[in-house]
N, C-alpha and C positions, 0 to 999 in steps of 0.2 A: 344484390347485397343483401346478406342476412345479416344479423347480429347473435351475437353469441355470447355468455359467461361464461368465462374461464377460471377455474379455481384450481391452482396447484395440488395436483394428485400425483403421488410415485407411483413407478410404474416399472417394467423389467428394461424398459428402453428410454427411462429418462433418471442416470444417475447424474448429482450434482458433479461427479468428480469431471466429466464433458467440459464443464466450464471451468471448474478450479484448476484444471489444468492445461488450459489453452494458452498459446503465446500472452493464462491466467489471469382541473382540466376536465374535470368532469365533462367539459365541452371546450369548443374552440376557444371561450374567453381566458382559457388556463395558458393562452398561447404569450398570455403577457409575461415580461420579464421582471425579475426583482428588481428593486431599488437598489441603487448602487450598482448593477451589474452593466449601465451604459458605458462605462470603461474599460470594461472587461470584454477579450475582442474572444465569442463563443466560437470552438472549432467545428462544432455539429449545429448547425441551423435550427433555430423555431419552425416549424412544420407544419401543414395543414393535416396531414395524413398522423403525426405523432398528437396533434391534437384531439382527435376521434376516440383516443384511447382512455377511458375511466377507470378507475382502481380504486377498491372501498377497504376498509379495515384496519386493524391497528397498524401503526407505522413499526417496519421491523419484525411483523409477522407476514407470513403468506399473504397477499393482496388477492382479494376477490377483483377480478380484472373484467373486462366488456371492452368489446370493440368489434365493429361491422366486419363482417368476413366477406367475401376476400379484402384484407386490407391492402391497396397498393400503395408503395413507396417509391417514388421515381429516383432516391438517396436518402443515404441517413439524416434523420432530422429527430427533434426532442421538442417536448414540449413539458409545460411543469403543471403536475397534477396539485401537489399541494407545496406550500412554501415553506421553508423550514426558516427559522428563527436565526440559525448559527450563523458564521463568518460566510465571504463569499471565497470561492475556492478559486486560486490564482494558478496559473500554469507551474509543474512541475511539484507542487503538494502531493502529498501521500495522502490518497486516500481510503477508507474503508464502507463498505456498502453491503447491502444483500439483492441479490437481483431473482426475477423470474422471468423465462424468456418463453415465449406462445410462438406457436406456427400461426403467420401469419394469413394463411390460407383458409384454416379449418379453425384456430382457436384452441387448438390441443397445447399442453404443455409439452416444451422441449427439455427443459433442466430448469434446475432453480438451486440457488445456494440454499445452506441449512437454516437458515434464521434462528441460529443456537448460540446464545452469549456464550455457552461454554468451549463453542469450536469457532476458528479463526474465520472472519469474515473472506469476502473478497480484498484484494488489494491493488489499487491502481496506482500510477502517477500521473497525473491529472495531465491530460494536452498531449500525451505520449500517444505515439503513431502506433503502439502495439495492436490496438482494436480502438473499435467506436465506444466501447465503453468505457475509456478511458481518455477517450477526447470530450465526450459528453460532459464528464465530470467537472471541466473548466467553463468555468462563470456560473457554476450551481450554486447550493448552498447549502450548508451542513444542514440536516433535519429535513431535508425535502425528498419528496417522493415524484419522480419525473417518469415519463415515458419516451423510450428511443424505439426510431422503427429504422429500420435498414434491411440487408440480405443476410444470410446463414454467413458467407464469407468475411462479412466487414467484423465478426467477431472470432471467427474461428479461422479464416483462412482458406484460400481455394484448396478443395481437396483433402481439407483436414478431417472431414468428417468418415463414422464409420457408414458405407453405403447402405448397411441393413437399417438403417434410421430412415430411409428413403426420402433423404433432404436432398434438396440441389444447392449448388454453390449461390444460386439468386432467388431461394427462396426467403420469401417476405417473413420477417420476424417483428414480433414487438417484446420490447424489455420495460418491464417495471423495476427503477432502481430505489431504495431506499438508503440514503448517503446519510451514515451513520456519524463518522467522524473523520476532520480531516488535519496532519501534520504537517511541521514544515519539511522543506524540501530539501534544508542543507543547514548550517550552524548559522545564526543570523545576527549572533551579539555584538559585541565590541572588541578587536583584536588586541591582544596582550603582548606583552615582550617576553621573547624565550627566556627560558632559564639554563643554566650553565648542567651540563652532561645531560641534557634532556633533546634529543635528537629535534632536528629542524623538520619543519613542515611548513610548503606551499601547496595552494590548492588552485584548481583548473575553474575555468570561468563556470563550469557546472559544478564546481563544491568538491569535486575527487582529490584527494592528497595527494600528494609526494612526499615520502620522509627521504631524510639524509640522516643514518644512523653516524655517531660519534667514532672515530677509529679506537677511542678509549675503550678500557675493559667494562663490562655492563656495572649498573649498581646491584648490592646484595642485599639491598631493599626496597620496597616497592615506590618506585615514583611516580606523582601525579603532577600536573600541571595542566590548567586553562590556557589555551591557545584562544580561543575567541570566547568571550564571557556573554551569555543569553541573559535574559531577563525573566525569564518563566520561572514555573514551578521547580524547587529541588526535589531531586530524586529522593527517595526514602527508602530502606531496605524492605524488600518486597514488590516494591512499584513493578510493572509492567511496563518496559520503556519501548518505544519505536526509537530504533537507531538504526544509521550508516555508519560503517565500520571499516577498519583496514587493519589487520593483522599482521606482524612482521617478525621474523628471527633476527636477533641483535647480531648473533655471529655472522652469520650466513647474508645478510641486509636482503633476505628475499621475504615477496610476500608468501603468507600461507591460506590466507582466505580475507576475501572481500566481498560485504554487500553491494560495493560499488561496481565491482566488476560482472553481479550478478545483475544488476541493474533494478533492484528492488531491496529496500531496507528490512530487517528482520527487528521481531518482537522479542525481548529477552525479561526473566524477572530478573531483577537487581536484587541478588543475596548470592552468597557461596552456593556453591552446590555440596559442601560439608553438612550446611542446615537445610538444603532442600533439593531434592534431586533434580527440578526443573531450574537450578539457579546455574551460576556462570562460576567462572576461574574464580577464586577466592579474591587475588590481588586486583583484578578488574573489579569484581563487584567493590570492594576497599575503595577503588579509585575513583568510581562514579558516584557512590552515595554521598549525596550532598549535592553534587555539582545542579545545574540548573538546565532546565529547558532550551535551546537555543545555542548551547555552548557547545563548544569542540573539545574536546578532552583530550591530553596524551598519559598512556598509562605504560611505564618500563615494569615488566613483572618479572622477579627473578624466579629460577626454577624451583625455589621452596613454597612459592607462592601460588603457584601453576597447577599442573596436571601432577598426581603421584606418577610414580616410575612405572610404566607400562599400559596406562590409561590414556595418555594423551594421544591426539587424532594420527595416522600416518605421517601427516605432512609436518609434525612437529616432536624432532627426538626429543628423548629423556635430555632433561639437564640444560634445555633450550631456555634462556630468557624471550620473553617477548615483549612486543611493541604494539599495540591498539593505539590508531588514533579513530575516537568514537565522536559523531558529530549525535546530540541528543534532539530528538525532533517531538517527541512529544510523549504522554503516560496515557496510557490506555485506562478507559475508565471501568 
């Protein structure tokens, strides 16, 4: 067994897109679990193989990683390299992180995220069975750097890789994750009474909204109503908010867009696209500014406050009144 020091370097065979588009401790002492985690049930257990992984360097930057090779791991394992001071992450929370993946056989870099604040981090739902990265986030703490060991197929799925990379499904991999932020899984505030002329909303146990649109004509002005009142920070003009949402057409009562259906929330700049090309529909911005994190808000947007004629997505005919049900999960720093 030899020891290698692996520092992320880009090459023609190490594109971060491989990671981002997929189904997307310095010693064994670091196997200890953080305070407060006793009541949190880990999906990926702490293990000896992951405990051999060392990493140094500034949090949020490409780490210098050291582990003995070949590093054998009988199953997915994790270990804490550095414990963060942030919140303990529970199942279902939305988590942003940076990650580097190394070949456990020889220590070479396979791929890495950007480690660039101007670009989107990797995002997973903690505990989700989409891959071992998502599972390892459950019971971690924000601000932590953790090591995860497993097999290629644990991240990319069986036979999902380009065969020219020379990697097999059972090739051992070492991953170092820097956990940057965590957001709510769904609106968590206090339910509020409905309002006349506003569509009724019920949610599943997972938080997915179901909407009943009235048979009466739609309003001619923007109407917003808080369905669940959260106790978090108020959204301000220009904030980048993490949202789960469903968008419907009033007239046809059909869904035209839903982050819930895609299984992942999205980040939007909360300002009108009339003021910022990265912004959102003017009526939606008006309806969300001032709402609080943890809230669920419904916004009814007449055509005059929606997309200009000819500029709407194909799923939104000109002249449509749109209805958005939005869970405000957090604000990106």
